[in-house]
N, C-alpha and C positions, 0 to 999 in steps of 0.2 A: 947076429944079436942084434937087435932096434935098440936104436941110439935111447940114452936114458931120457931125452928131453921126448921123445914118443910117449914112454910110460907117465911122465910127468904133467903132459897134456893130456892123455886119456883121464888120468885120475882125477883132473878139474874140469874137464869137458861138458859144459852145459848140456843138460837134456834137447833132444832134436838137431844138434849142431853135429856134424861129420868132418872127420879127416879124413882123406884122399891119398892114397899110395899108388904111384905108377908100377908098374909090371916089374922094370929093374929093381926099384928099392926093396919089393917083395922078394924077389928071389937072393939080393943081396942081404937082406935084413935075416929073413925067415929061412929059407934053405939054400945057402950058397954053393954054388956049382951044381944045381938040379936042372938049369935051363928056365928060361923067360920067357918064349914064345912059342906056345901060351906059357903061362907060368905054371910050376911044377905043381902037382897034388899037394906034395909035402910042404909047399910053401904056402898055399893056401889054408892046409890045416892048420901049418903051425900059426899062420896069421890071426885065425878065427880062433884058437886058443888062449893066444896072447891076447885078443881082444876081450874075451870072455872074464879074464883075471880083471880087468875094469869095468865089467858089466855091459860090455860093449856088444852089437851085434855087428855082422859081418858080411858084405855081400861083392861078389867079384863082378863087375861087368867088363866081360871081354871084350865087347865093341867098343868101349871107351879105354880099355887096356891098361884098367884101375881097380883098387878094391877101395871099398869104405869101410871106415869104422866108424859108428856112432850110438850115441845113448839114446834109447828107446824111452817112450813115456807110456808105461802103465794104463791099460784103462782110456786109452784116448781115442 
């Protein structure tokens, strides 16, 4: 389960600003015990769904071993 601070941060996140989450925290927070090298599909899907609750986009970058949640700007 992601920490409450992450939810609060995503609620007030300004447009075009991102939150970076490393592989180990993706697994710990979103699908404990499923593996993190690379993160499991379950962890990635759960993180993406969590971000959508706060109107955030989600992208995983395997070369950086981290994911990003950000608020997009419509029609920019």
